[in-house]
PyMOL commands that place a pseudoatom at each C-alpha (Angstrom):
pseudoatom trace, name=CA, resn=VAL, resi=1, chain=A, elem=C, hetatm=0, pos=[101.485, -118.299, -17.925]
pseudoatom trace, name=CA, resn=ILE, resi=2, chain=A, elem=C, hetatm=0, pos=[99.140, -115.342, -17.657]
pseudoatom trace, name=CA, resn=TYR, resi=3, chain=A, elem=C, hetatm=0, pos=[98.969, -113.662, -14.763]
pseudoatom trace, name=CA, resn=ARG, resi=4, chain=A, elem=C, hetatm=0, pos=[96.552, -110.134, -13.787]
pseudoatom trace, name=CA, resn=GLN, resi=5, chain=A, elem=C, hetatm=0, pos=[97.086, -108.020, -11.469]
pseudoatom trace, name=CA, resn=ARG, resi=6, chain=A, elem=C, hetatm=0, pos=[95.631, -104.534, -10.468]
pseudoatom trace, name=CA, resn=TYR, resi=7, chain=A, elem=C, hetatm=0, pos=[96.856, -101.819, -8.297]
pseudoatom trace, name=CA, resn=ALA, resi=8, chain=A, elem=C, hetatm=0, pos=[95.164, -99.287, -6.249]
pseudoatom trace, name=CA, resn=GLY, resi=9, chain=A, elem=C, hetatm=0, pos=[96.791, -97.004, -3.948]
pseudoatom trace, name=CA, resn=ALA, resi=10, chain=A, elem=C, hetatm=0, pos=[98.788, -93.682, -3.297]
pseudoatom trace, name=CA, resn=PHE, resi=11, chain=A, elem=C, hetatm=0, pos=[102.734, -93.005, -3.765]
pseudoatom trace, name=CA, resn=THR, resi=12, chain=A, elem=C, hetatm=0, pos=[104.674, -89.866, -3.168]
pseudoatom trace, name=CA, resn=GLN, resi=13, chain=A, elem=C, hetatm=0, pos=[107.819, -88.566, -5.594]
pseudoatom trace, name=CA, resn=PRO, resi=14, chain=A, elem=C, hetatm=0, pos=[109.423, -85.291, -5.058]
pseudoatom trace, name=CA, resn=LEU, resi=15, chain=A, elem=C, hetatm=0, pos=[109.027, -82.688, -6.856]
pseudoatom trace, name=CA, resn=ARG, resi=16, chain=A, elem=C, hetatm=0, pos=[111.227, -79.928, -8.913]
pseudoatom trace, name=CA, resn=LEU, resi=17, chain=A, elem=C, hetatm=0, pos=[109.786, -76.265, -8.347]
pseudoatom trace, name=CA, resn=GLN, resi=18, chain=A, elem=C, hetatm=0, pos=[111.939, -73.994, -9.661]
pseudoatom trace, name=CA, resn=SER, resi=19, chain=A, elem=C, hetatm=0, pos=[109.440, -73.205, -11.903]
pseudoatom trace, name=CA, resn=PHE, resi=20, chain=A, elem=C, hetatm=0, pos=[106.750, -72.562, -9.361]
pseudoatom trace, name=CA, resn=PRO, resi=21, chain=A, elem=C, hetatm=0, pos=[103.959, -71.878, -9.971]
pseudoatom trace, name=CA, resn=PHE, resi=22, chain=A, elem=C, hetatm=0, pos=[104.594, -72.020, -13.982]
pseudoatom trace, name=CA, resn=ASP, resi=23, chain=A, elem=C, hetatm=0, pos=[105.764, -76.410, -13.162]
pseudoatom trace, name=CA, resn=ARG, resi=24, chain=A, elem=C, hetatm=0, pos=[105.345, -79.320, -15.049]
pseudoatom trace, name=CA, resn=GLN, resi=25, chain=A, elem=C, hetatm=0, pos=[105.694, -82.075, -13.465]
pseudoatom trace, name=CA, resn=THR, resi=26, chain=A, elem=C, hetatm=0, pos=[106.268, -85.648, -14.504]
pseudoatom trace, name=CA, resn=PHE, resi=27, chain=A, elem=C, hetatm=0, pos=[105.391, -88.738, -12.211]
pseudoatom trace, name=CA, resn=CYS, resi=28, chain=A, elem=C, hetatm=0, pos=[105.888, -92.739, -12.911]
pseudoatom trace, name=CA, resn=PHE, resi=29, chain=A, elem=C, hetatm=0, pos=[104.990, -95.467, -11.284]
pseudoatom trace, name=CA, resn=GLU, resi=30, chain=A, elem=C, hetatm=0, pos=[106.934, -98.864, -11.845]
pseudoatom trace, name=CA, resn=LEU, resi=31, chain=A, elem=C, hetatm=0, pos=[105.927, -102.517, -11.761]
pseudoatom trace, name=CA, resn=VAL, resi=32, chain=A, elem=C, hetatm=0, pos=[109.491, -104.627, -10.820]
pseudoatom trace, name=CA, resn=ALA, resi=33, chain=A, elem=C, hetatm=0, pos=[109.955, -107.904, -11.282]
pseudoatom trace, name=CA, resn=VAL, resi=34, chain=A, elem=C, hetatm=0, pos=[112.432, -108.789, -9.004]
pseudoatom trace, name=CA, resn=ARG, resi=35, chain=A, elem=C, hetatm=0, pos=[114.350, -111.867, -9.202]
pseudoatom trace, name=CA, resn=TYR, resi=36, chain=A, elem=C, hetatm=0, pos=[113.339, -112.190, -13.235]
pseudoatom trace, name=CA, resn=ARG, resi=37, chain=A, elem=C, hetatm=0, pos=[115.564, -111.128, -16.245]
pseudoatom trace, name=CA, resn=PRO, resi=38, chain=A, elem=C, hetatm=0, pos=[113.741, -109.136, -19.021]
pseudoatom trace, name=CA, resn=ASN, resi=39, chain=A, elem=C, hetatm=0, pos=[114.147, -112.516, -20.795]
pseudoatom trace, name=CA, resn=GLU, resi=40, chain=A, elem=C, hetatm=0, pos=[112.670, -114.586, -17.846]
pseudoatom trace, name=CA, resn=VAL, resi=41, chain=A, elem=C, hetatm=0, pos=[109.591, -112.553, -17.405]
pseudoatom trace, name=CA, resn=ARG, resi=42, chain=A, elem=C, hetatm=0, pos=[107.492, -110.079, -20.073]
pseudoatom trace, name=CA, resn=PHE, resi=43, chain=A, elem=C, hetatm=0, pos=[104.845, -107.377, -19.411]
pseudoatom trace, name=CA, resn=VAL, resi=44, chain=A, elem=C, hetatm=0, pos=[102.288, -106.607, -21.559]
pseudoatom trace, name=CA, resn=PRO, resi=45, chain=A, elem=C, hetatm=0, pos=[98.754, -105.251, -21.609]
pseudoatom trace, name=CA, resn=ASP, resi=46, chain=A, elem=C, hetatm=0, pos=[95.789, -107.080, -22.059]
pseudoatom trace, name=CA, resn=GLN, resi=47, chain=A, elem=C, hetatm=0, pos=[94.914, -107.360, -25.163]
pseudoatom trace, name=CA, resn=ASP, resi=48, chain=A, elem=C, hetatm=0, pos=[91.007, -107.678, -24.036]
pseudoatom trace, name=CA, resn=TRP, resi=49, chain=A, elem=C, hetatm=0, pos=[91.287, -104.613, -22.473]
pseudoatom trace, name=CA, resn=ILE, resi=50, chain=A, elem=C, hetatm=0, pos=[92.753, -102.902, -25.382]
pseudoatom trace, name=CA, resn=GLN, resi=51, chain=A, elem=C, hetatm=0, pos=[89.758, -103.999, -27.864]
pseudoatom trace, name=CA, resn=ASN, resi=52, chain=A, elem=C, hetatm=0, pos=[87.192, -103.005, -25.592]
pseudoatom trace, name=CA, resn=GLY, resi=53, chain=A, elem=C, hetatm=0, pos=[88.101, -99.695, -25.686]
pseudoatom trace, name=CA, resn=LEU, resi=54, chain=A, elem=C, hetatm=0, pos=[90.739, -99.105, -22.882]
pseudoatom trace, name=CA, resn=LYS, resi=55, chain=A, elem=C, hetatm=0, pos=[94.151, -97.261, -24.172]
pseudoatom trace, name=CA, resn=GLN, resi=56, chain=A, elem=C, hetatm=0, pos=[97.017, -99.220, -23.724]
pseudoatom trace, name=CA, resn=ALA, resi=57, chain=A, elem=C, hetatm=0, pos=[94.924, -101.679, -21.206]
pseudoatom trace, name=CA, resn=ALA, resi=58, chain=A, elem=C, hetatm=0, pos=[95.111, -98.790, -18.732]
pseudoatom trace, name=CA, resn=GLY, resi=59, chain=A, elem=C, hetatm=0, pos=[93.364, -95.251, -17.826]
pseudoatom trace, name=CA, resn=MET, resi=60, chain=A, elem=C, hetatm=0, pos=[93.086, -92.714, -15.359]
pseudoatom trace, name=CA, resn=ALA, resi=61, chain=A, elem=C, hetatm=0, pos=[90.252, -90.909, -13.920]
pseudoatom trace, name=CA, resn=PRO, resi=62, chain=A, elem=C, hetatm=0, pos=[88.933, -87.972, -16.067]
pseudoatom trace, name=CA, resn=SER, resi=63, chain=A, elem=C, hetatm=0, pos=[89.893, -85.841, -12.799]
pseudoatom trace, name=CA, resn=ILE, resi=64, chain=A, elem=C, hetatm=0, pos=[92.328, -86.089, -10.057]
pseudoatom trace, name=CA, resn=THR, resi=65, chain=A, elem=C, hetatm=0, pos=[91.509, -85.214, -6.273]
pseudoatom trace, name=CA, resn=LEU, resi=66, chain=A, elem=C, hetatm=0, pos=[94.295, -82.201, -6.456]
pseudoatom trace, name=CA, resn=PRO, resi=67, chain=A, elem=C, hetatm=0, pos=[92.262, -79.160, -8.657]
pseudoatom trace, name=CA, resn=ASP, resi=68, chain=A, elem=C, hetatm=0, pos=[95.342, -77.171, -8.970]
pseudoatom trace, name=CA, resn=TRP, resi=69, chain=A, elem=C, hetatm=0, pos=[96.725, -80.002, -10.940]
pseudoatom trace, name=CA, resn=THR, resi=70, chain=A, elem=C, hetatm=0, pos=[95.501, -80.670, -14.969]
pseudoatom trace, name=CA, resn=ILE, resi=71, chain=A, elem=C, hetatm=0, pos=[97.033, -84.478, -16.568]
pseudoatom trace, name=CA, resn=GLU, resi=72, chain=A, elem=C, hetatm=0, pos=[98.693, -83.448, -19.868]
pseudoatom trace, name=CA, resn=ARG, resi=73, chain=A, elem=C, hetatm=0, pos=[99.342, -86.877, -21.271]
pseudoatom trace, name=CA, resn=TRP, resi=74, chain=A, elem=C, hetatm=0, pos=[99.544, -90.770, -19.837]
pseudoatom trace, name=CA, resn=GLU, resi=75, chain=A, elem=C, hetatm=0, pos=[101.321, -93.695, -21.091]
pseudoatom trace, name=CA, resn=THR, resi=76, chain=A, elem=C, hetatm=0, pos=[102.336, -97.187, -19.767]
pseudoatom trace, name=CA, resn=LYS, resi=77, chain=A, elem=C, hetatm=0, pos=[105.516, -98.802, -21.269]
pseudoatom trace, name=CA, resn=PRO, resi=78, chain=A, elem=C, hetatm=0, pos=[107.653, -101.564, -20.748]
pseudoatom trace, name=CA, resn=LEU, resi=79, chain=A, elem=C, hetatm=0, pos=[110.758, -100.980, -19.035]
pseudoatom trace, name=CA, resn=THR, resi=80, chain=A, elem=C, hetatm=0, pos=[114.029, -102.782, -18.114]
pseudoatom trace, name=CA, resn=TYR, resi=81, chain=A, elem=C, hetatm=0, pos=[114.589, -101.866, -14.166]
pseudoatom trace, name=CA, resn=ALA, resi=82, chain=A, elem=C, hetatm=0, pos=[118.435, -101.240, -13.460]
pseudoatom trace, name=CA, resn=LEU, resi=83, chain=A, elem=C, hetatm=0, pos=[119.172, -102.018, -9.401]
pseudoatom trace, name=CA, resn=ALA, resi=84, chain=A, elem=C, hetatm=0, pos=[122.770, -102.289, -10.060]
pseudoatom trace, name=CA, resn=PRO, resi=85, chain=A, elem=C, hetatm=0, pos=[125.556, -103.120, -13.198]
pseudoatom trace, name=CA, resn=GLY, resi=86, chain=A, elem=C, hetatm=0, pos=[124.638, -106.873, -14.299]
pseudoatom trace, name=CA, resn=LEU, resi=87, chain=A, elem=C, hetatm=0, pos=[121.392, -106.907, -12.088]
pseudoatom trace, name=CA, resn=GLN, resi=88, chain=A, elem=C, hetatm=0, pos=[118.916, -106.153, -14.601]
pseudoatom trace, name=CA, resn=TYR, resi=89, chain=A, elem=C, hetatm=0, pos=[114.731, -106.452, -13.962]
pseudoatom trace, name=CA, resn=SER, resi=90, chain=A, elem=C, hetatm=0, pos=[111.321, -106.867, -15.760]
pseudoatom trace, name=CA, resn=SER, resi=91, chain=A, elem=C, hetatm=0, pos=[109.043, -103.537, -14.992]
pseudoatom trace, name=CA, resn=TYR, resi=92, chain=A, elem=C, hetatm=0, pos=[106.400, -101.971, -16.296]
pseudoatom trace, name=CA, resn=ALA, resi=93, chain=A, elem=C, hetatm=0, pos=[106.117, -98.378, -15.881]
pseudoatom trace, name=CA, resn=PHE, resi=94, chain=A, elem=C, hetatm=0, pos=[102.973, -95.903, -15.529]
pseudoatom trace, name=CA, resn=GLU, resi=95, chain=A, elem=C, hetatm=0, pos=[104.128, -92.252, -16.633]
pseudoatom trace, name=CA, resn=PHE, resi=96, chain=A, elem=C, hetatm=0, pos=[102.146, -89.042, -16.468]
pseudoatom trace, name=CA, resn=THR, resi=97, chain=A, elem=C, hetatm=0, pos=[102.533, -85.230, -17.066]
pseudoatom trace, name=CA, resn=ALA, resi=98, chain=A, elem=C, hetatm=0, pos=[101.039, -83.348, -14.874]
pseudoatom trace, name=CA, resn=ALA, resi=99, chain=A, elem=C, hetatm=0, pos=[100.862, -79.069, -15.237]
pseudoatom trace, name=CA, resn=ARG, resi=100, chain=A, elem=C, hetatm=0, pos=[99.940, -76.570, -12.524]
pseudoatom trace, name=CA, resn=ASN, resi=101, chain=A, elem=C, hetatm=0, pos=[97.166, -74.690, -12.910]
pseudoatom trace, name=CA, resn=VAL, resi=102, chain=A, elem=C, hetatm=0, pos=[98.681, -71.023, -12.299]
pseudoatom trace, name=CA, resn=GLN, resi=103, chain=A, elem=C, hetatm=0, pos=[94.896, -69.114, -12.885]
pseudoatom trace, name=CA, resn=ASN, resi=104, chain=A, elem=C, hetatm=0, pos=[94.860, -69.033, -9.379]
pseudoatom trace, name=CA, resn=TYR, resi=105, chain=A, elem=C, hetatm=0, pos=[98.431, -67.674, -8.470]
pseudoatom trace, name=CA, resn=ILE, resi=106, chain=A, elem=C, hetatm=0, pos=[98.208, -64.749, -11.494]
pseudoatom trace, name=CA, resn=LEU, resi=107, chain=A, elem=C, hetatm=0, pos=[94.576, -63.210, -9.879]
pseudoatom trace, name=CA, resn=LYS, resi=108, chain=A, elem=C, hetatm=0, pos=[95.314, -63.383, -6.060]
pseudoatom trace, name=CA, resn=VAL, resi=109, chain=A, elem=C, hetatm=0, pos=[99.410, -63.644, -6.283]
pseudoatom trace, name=CA, resn=ILE, resi=110, chain=A, elem=C, hetatm=0, pos=[101.270, -61.972, -8.934]
pseudoatom trace, name=CA, resn=PHE, resi=111, chain=A, elem=C, hetatm=0, pos=[98.150, -59.566, -9.702]
pseudoatom trace, name=CA, resn=PRO, resi=112, chain=A, elem=C, hetatm=0, pos=[98.417, -58.033, -6.622]
pseudoatom trace, name=CA, resn=LEU, resi=113, chain=A, elem=C, hetatm=0, pos=[101.848, -57.966, -6.751]
pseudoatom trace, name=CA, resn=VAL, resi=114, chain=A, elem=C, hetatm=0, pos=[101.741, -56.229, -9.711]
pseudoatom trace, name=CA, resn=LEU, resi=115, chain=A, elem=C, hetatm=0, pos=[99.227, -53.253, -8.430]
pseudoatom trace, name=CA, resn=ILE, resi=116, chain=A, elem=C, hetatm=0, pos=[101.474, -53.208, -4.949]
pseudoatom trace, name=CA, resn=VAL, resi=117, chain=A, elem=C, hetatm=0, pos=[104.691, -51.915, -7.621]
pseudoatom trace, name=CA, resn=MET, resi=118, chain=A, elem=C, hetatm=0, pos=[102.902, -49.334, -9.848]
pseudoatom trace, name=CA, resn=MET, resi=119, chain=A, elem=C, hetatm=0, pos=[101.676, -47.503, -6.488]
pseudoatom trace, name=CA, resn=SER, resi=120, chain=A, elem=C, hetatm=0, pos=[104.907, -46.943, -4.969]
pseudoatom trace, name=CA, resn=TRP, resi=121, chain=A, elem=C, hetatm=0, pos=[105.347, -45.612, -8.662]
pseudoatom trace, name=CA, resn=CYS, resi=122, chain=A, elem=C, hetatm=0, pos=[103.268, -42.909, -7.930]
pseudoatom trace, name=CA, resn=VAL, resi=123, chain=A, elem=C, hetatm=0, pos=[106.273, -40.863, -6.341]
pseudoatom trace, name=CA, resn=PHE, resi=124, chain=A, elem=C, hetatm=0, pos=[107.386, -39.896, -9.665]
pseudoatom trace, name=CA, resn=TRP, resi=125, chain=A, elem=C, hetatm=0, pos=[104.777, -37.926, -10.580]
pseudoatom trace, name=CA, resn=THR, resi=126, chain=A, elem=C, hetatm=0, pos=[104.581, -35.855, -7.597]
pseudoatom trace, name=CA, resn=ASP, resi=127, chain=A, elem=C, hetatm=0, pos=[105.994, -32.924, -7.199]
pseudoatom trace, name=CA, resn=PRO, resi=128, chain=A, elem=C, hetatm=0, pos=[109.357, -32.915, -5.239]
pseudoatom trace, name=CA, resn=THR, resi=129, chain=A, elem=C, hetatm=0, pos=[108.379, -30.007, -3.236]
pseudoatom trace, name=CA, resn=ASN, resi=130, chain=A, elem=C, hetatm=0, pos=[105.547, -32.372, -1.175]
pseudoatom trace, name=CA, resn=SER, resi=131, chain=A, elem=C, hetatm=0, pos=[108.529, -33.958, -0.256]
pseudoatom trace, name=CA, resn=ASN, resi=132, chain=A, elem=C, hetatm=0, pos=[105.921, -35.787, 2.755]
pseudoatom trace, name=CA, resn=THR, resi=133, chain=A, elem=C, hetatm=0, pos=[103.872, -36.902, -0.061]
pseudoatom trace, name=CA, resn=GLN, resi=134, chain=A, elem=C, hetatm=0, pos=[106.750, -38.763, -1.351]
pseudoatom trace, name=CA, resn=PHE, resi=135, chain=A, elem=C, hetatm=0, pos=[107.729, -40.153, 2.092]
pseudoatom trace, name=CA, resn=SER, resi=136, chain=A, elem=C, hetatm=0, pos=[104.232, -41.354, 2.416]
pseudoatom trace, name=CA, resn=ILE, resi=137, chain=A, elem=C, hetatm=0, pos=[103.357, -42.529, -0.443]
pseudoatom trace, name=CA, resn=ALA, resi=138, chain=A, elem=C, hetatm=0, pos=[106.702, -44.938, -0.889]
pseudoatom trace, name=CA, resn=VAL, resi=139, chain=A, elem=C, hetatm=0, pos=[106.513, -46.220, 3.325]
pseudoatom trace, name=CA, resn=THR, resi=140, chain=A, elem=C, hetatm=0, pos=[103.191, -47.552, 2.558]
pseudoatom trace, name=CA, resn=SER, resi=141, chain=A, elem=C, hetatm=0, pos=[104.176, -49.318, -0.416]
pseudoatom trace, name=CA, resn=MET, resi=142, chain=A, elem=C, hetatm=0, pos=[107.085, -50.701, 0.951]
pseudoatom trace, name=CA, resn=LEU, resi=143, chain=A, elem=C, hetatm=0, pos=[104.462, -51.939, 3.851]
pseudoatom trace, name=CA, resn=THR, resi=144, chain=A, elem=C, hetatm=0, pos=[102.455, -52.592, 1.837]
pseudoatom trace, name=CA, resn=LEU, resi=145, chain=A, elem=C, hetatm=0, pos=[104.637, -55.114, 0.095]
pseudoatom trace, name=CA, resn=ILE, resi=146, chain=A, elem=C, hetatm=0, pos=[105.892, -56.913, 3.408]
pseudoatom trace, name=CA, resn=ALA, resi=147, chain=A, elem=C, hetatm=0, pos=[102.237, -57.302, 4.889]
pseudoatom trace, name=CA, resn=TYR, resi=148, chain=A, elem=C, hetatm=0, pos=[101.577, -59.088, 1.403]
pseudoatom trace, name=CA, resn=ARG, resi=149, chain=A, elem=C, hetatm=0, pos=[104.328, -61.148, 1.892]
pseudoatom trace, name=CA, resn=PHE, resi=150, chain=A, elem=C, hetatm=0, pos=[103.538, -62.242, 5.329]
pseudoatom trace, name=CA, resn=THR, resi=151, chain=A, elem=C, hetatm=0, pos=[99.700, -63.067, 3.566]
pseudoatom trace, name=CA, resn=VAL, resi=152, chain=A, elem=C, hetatm=0, pos=[100.527, -65.199, 1.314]
pseudoatom trace, name=CA, resn=ASP, resi=153, chain=A, elem=C, hetatm=0, pos=[103.560, -67.601, 2.404]
pseudoatom trace, name=CA, resn=THR, resi=154, chain=A, elem=C, hetatm=0, pos=[101.504, -70.177, 3.802]
pseudoatom trace, name=CA, resn=GLN, resi=155, chain=A, elem=C, hetatm=0, pos=[100.197, -70.593, -0.251]
pseudoatom trace, name=CA, resn=LEU, resi=156, chain=A, elem=C, hetatm=0, pos=[103.946, -70.731, -1.687]
pseudoatom trace, name=CA, resn=PRO, resi=157, chain=A, elem=C, hetatm=0, pos=[106.183, -73.905, -0.821]
pseudoatom trace, name=CA, resn=ARG, resi=158, chain=A, elem=C, hetatm=0, pos=[109.174, -73.587, 1.782]
pseudoatom trace, name=CA, resn=LEU, resi=159, chain=A, elem=C, hetatm=0, pos=[112.372, -74.407, -0.727]
pseudoatom trace, name=CA, resn=PRO, resi=160, chain=A, elem=C, hetatm=0, pos=[115.737, -74.342, -0.569]
pseudoatom trace, name=CA, resn=TYR, resi=161, chain=A, elem=C, hetatm=0, pos=[116.035, -72.905, -3.728]
pseudoatom trace, name=CA, resn=MET, resi=162, chain=A, elem=C, hetatm=0, pos=[114.687, -69.673, -5.477]
pseudoatom trace, name=CA, resn=THR, resi=163, chain=A, elem=C, hetatm=0, pos=[111.814, -70.016, -7.579]
pseudoatom trace, name=CA, resn=ARG, resi=164, chain=A, elem=C, hetatm=0, pos=[109.990, -67.922, -10.201]
pseudoatom trace, name=CA, resn=LEU, resi=165, chain=A, elem=C, hetatm=0, pos=[107.873, -66.513, -7.729]
pseudoatom trace, name=CA, resn=ASP, resi=166, chain=A, elem=C, hetatm=0, pos=[110.502, -65.745, -5.223]
pseudoatom trace, name=CA, resn=LEU, resi=167, chain=A, elem=C, hetatm=0, pos=[111.916, -64.092, -7.987]
pseudoatom trace, name=CA, resn=PHE, resi=168, chain=A, elem=C, hetatm=0, pos=[109.301, -62.018, -8.781]
pseudoatom trace, name=CA, resn=PHE, resi=169, chain=A, elem=C, hetatm=0, pos=[109.277, -60.670, -5.354]
pseudoatom trace, name=CA, resn=LEU, resi=170, chain=A, elem=C, hetatm=0, pos=[112.474, -60.189, -4.993]
pseudoatom trace, name=CA, resn=VAL, resi=171, chain=A, elem=C, hetatm=0, pos=[112.599, -57.973, -7.555]
pseudoatom trace, name=CA, resn=SER, resi=172, chain=A, elem=C, hetatm=0, pos=[109.511, -56.066, -6.835]
pseudoatom trace, name=CA, resn=THR, resi=173, chain=A, elem=C, hetatm=0, pos=[110.995, -55.453, -3.234]
pseudoatom trace, name=CA, resn=LEU, resi=174, chain=A, elem=C, hetatm=0, pos=[114.138, -53.918, -4.890]
pseudoatom trace, name=CA, resn=LEU, resi=175, chain=A, elem=C, hetatm=0, pos=[112.007, -52.091, -7.198]
pseudoatom trace, name=CA, resn=VAL, resi=176, chain=A, elem=C, hetatm=0, pos=[109.530, -50.604, -4.253]
pseudoatom trace, name=CA, resn=PHE, resi=177, chain=A, elem=C, hetatm=0, pos=[112.405, -50.062, -2.318]
pseudoatom trace, name=CA, resn=LEU, resi=178, chain=A, elem=C, hetatm=0, pos=[114.637, -48.049, -4.603]
pseudoatom trace, name=CA, resn=SER, resi=179, chain=A, elem=C, hetatm=0, pos=[111.849, -45.959, -5.205]
pseudoatom trace, name=CA, resn=LEU, resi=180, chain=A, elem=C, hetatm=0, pos=[112.165, -44.876, -1.461]
pseudoatom trace, name=CA, resn=ILE, resi=181, chain=A, elem=C, hetatm=0, pos=[115.595, -44.023, -1.945]
pseudoatom trace, name=CA, resn=GLU, resi=182, chain=A, elem=C, hetatm=0, pos=[114.326, -42.039, -5.104]
pseudoatom trace, name=CA, resn=VAL, resi=183, chain=A, elem=C, hetatm=0, pos=[112.214, -40.178, -2.562]
pseudoatom trace, name=CA, resn=LEU, resi=184, chain=A, elem=C, hetatm=0, pos=[115.013, -39.150, -0.203]
pseudoatom trace, name=CA, resn=VAL, resi=185, chain=A, elem=C, hetatm=0, pos=[117.326, -38.447, -3.039]
pseudoatom trace, name=CA, resn=THR, resi=186, chain=A, elem=C, hetatm=0, pos=[114.981, -35.754, -4.796]
pseudoatom trace, name=CA, resn=THR, resi=187, chain=A, elem=C, hetatm=0, pos=[113.991, -34.681, -1.160]
pseudoatom trace, name=CA, resn=ILE, resi=188, chain=A, elem=C, hetatm=0, pos=[117.990, -33.506, -0.860]
pseudoatom trace, name=CA, resn=LEU, resi=189, chain=A, elem=C, hetatm=0, pos=[118.113, -31.921, -3.938]
pseudoatom trace, name=CA, resn=ASP, resi=190, chain=A, elem=C, hetatm=0, pos=[114.910, -29.743, -3.292]
pseudoatom trace, name=CA, resn=ASN, resi=191, chain=A, elem=C, hetatm=0, pos=[116.076, -28.763, -0.165]
pseudoatom trace, name=CA, resn=ASN, resi=192, chain=A, elem=C, hetatm=0, pos=[119.549, -28.224, -1.850]
pseudoatom trace, name=CA, resn=GLY, resi=193, chain=A, elem=C, hetatm=0, pos=[117.388, -25.673, -4.220]
pseudoatom trace, name=CA, resn=GLN, resi=194, chain=A, elem=C, hetatm=0, pos=[118.321, -28.092, -6.621]
pseudoatom trace, name=CA, resn=THR, resi=195, chain=A, elem=C, hetatm=0, pos=[114.535, -28.474, -7.925]
pseudoatom trace, name=CA, resn=LYS, resi=196, chain=A, elem=C, hetatm=0, pos=[115.006, -28.494, -11.493]
pseudoatom trace, name=CA, resn=ARG, resi=197, chain=A, elem=C, hetatm=0, pos=[117.162, -31.554, -11.084]
pseudoatom trace, name=CA, resn=ALA, resi=198, chain=A, elem=C, hetatm=0, pos=[114.991, -33.215, -9.172]
pseudoatom trace, name=CA, resn=LYS, resi=199, chain=A, elem=C, hetatm=0, pos=[111.992, -33.186, -11.424]
pseudoatom trace, name=CA, resn=THR, resi=200, chain=A, elem=C, hetatm=0, pos=[113.966, -34.159, -14.234]
pseudoatom trace, name=CA, resn=VAL, resi=201, chain=A, elem=C, hetatm=0, pos=[114.962, -37.672, -12.033]
pseudoatom trace, name=CA, resn=ASP, resi=202, chain=A, elem=C, hetatm=0, pos=[111.442, -37.970, -11.244]
pseudoatom trace, name=CA, resn=ARG, resi=203, chain=A, elem=C, hetatm=0, pos=[110.374, -38.083, -15.351]
pseudoatom trace, name=CA, resn=PHE, resi=204, chain=A, elem=C, hetatm=0, pos=[114.053, -40.655, -16.149]
pseudoatom trace, name=CA, resn=CYS, resi=205, chain=A, elem=C, hetatm=0, pos=[112.190, -42.807, -13.342]
pseudoatom trace, name=CA, resn=ARG, resi=206, chain=A, elem=C, hetatm=0, pos=[108.956, -42.402, -15.015]
pseudoatom trace, name=CA, resn=VAL, resi=207, chain=A, elem=C, hetatm=0, pos=[110.376, -44.361, -17.579]
pseudoatom trace, name=CA, resn=ILE, resi=208, chain=A, elem=C, hetatm=0, pos=[112.924, -46.533, -16.535]
pseudoatom trace, name=CA, resn=PHE, resi=209, chain=A, elem=C, hetatm=0, pos=[111.186, -48.152, -13.559]
pseudoatom trace, name=CA, resn=PRO, resi=210, chain=A, elem=C, hetatm=0, pos=[108.502, -49.346, -15.859]
pseudoatom trace, name=CA, resn=VAL, resi=211, chain=A, elem=C, hetatm=0, pos=[111.095, -50.639, -18.135]
pseudoatom trace, name=CA, resn=ILE, resi=212, chain=A, elem=C, hetatm=0, pos=[112.836, -52.906, -15.733]
pseudoatom trace, name=CA, resn=PHE, resi=213, chain=A, elem=C, hetatm=0, pos=[110.197, -54.005, -14.289]
pseudoatom trace, name=CA, resn=LEU, resi=214, chain=A, elem=C, hetatm=0, pos=[108.633, -55.359, -17.534]
pseudoatom trace, name=CA, resn=LEU, resi=215, chain=A, elem=C, hetatm=0, pos=[111.927, -56.647, -18.688]
pseudoatom trace, name=CA, resn=ALA, resi=216, chain=A, elem=C, hetatm=0, pos=[112.524, -58.474, -15.440]
pseudoatom trace, name=CA, resn=SER, resi=217, chain=A, elem=C, hetatm=0, pos=[109.397, -60.113, -15.313]
pseudoatom trace, name=CA, resn=MET, resi=218, chain=A, elem=C, hetatm=0, pos=[109.472, -61.490, -18.881]
pseudoatom trace, name=CA, resn=SER, resi=219, chain=A, elem=C, hetatm=0, pos=[112.638, -63.255, -18.433]
pseudoatom trace, name=CA, resn=ILE, resi=220, chain=A, elem=C, hetatm=0, pos=[111.054, -64.693, -15.207]
pseudoatom trace, name=CA, resn=PHE, resi=221, chain=A, elem=C, hetatm=0, pos=[108.351, -65.648, -16.313]
pseudoatom trace, name=CA, resn=VAL, resi=222, chain=A, elem=C, hetatm=0, pos=[108.284, -65.890, -20.270]
pseudoatom trace, name=CA, resn=HIS, resi=223, chain=A, elem=C, hetatm=0, pos=[109.828, -69.014, -21.238]
pseudoatom trace, name=CA, resn=PRO, resi=224, chain=A, elem=C, hetatm=0, pos=[108.898, -72.626, -21.243]
pseudoatom trace, name=CA, resn=ARG, resi=225, chain=A, elem=C, hetatm=0, pos=[107.471, -74.304, -18.563]
pseudoatom trace, name=CA, resn=GLY, resi=226, chain=A, elem=C, hetatm=0, pos=[109.597, -75.981, -16.413]
for i in range(1, 226): cmd.bond("trace and resi %d" % i, "trace and resi %d" % (i + 1))
show_as sticks, trace
zoom trace
């Protein structure tokens, strides 16, 4: 007996967002023949459709309704659906993998955040005797970062775990805060007549802060998408 059926509709699936926004998701829609074992009912693709050029007798639209996703691959395959030990039914699955388009997040979220962090480093090139200027730059950077986080928060998923972007925000916030602490330290040194030592601390921070930021960014982002 040959029975043909076409399905169209919407479905949902929980996402793994630990790598957000550099995440890749695999979605699977499975059709199960309840009460029929694999040796009783077998799902096979329609050979006429395949001969007419429709790969695996299935296909996808050239574009999907979510513009921030790109379909990387898809496939159809017969499976055995195990409801419980000893209860196995014949099934057929349509599976596809989609990757999030990250250009929007790089240009509108990550890049401005990098500029804010770099702005906080200006205190290392300001003479310790100009403590008012240093404090002004450091505090402005911190407030700008806080305001920026509130602005982009609506674009980010609210999750009970940390994503890559959350870690990047955390590292950036810590570095901006540490630049404020560094200004406090150099100001105390300058007030105690240790201006030379304060300038040495500034020169040291000119190197160590960018290195820490670069290494942290690489450890967060430079690995395969998941």
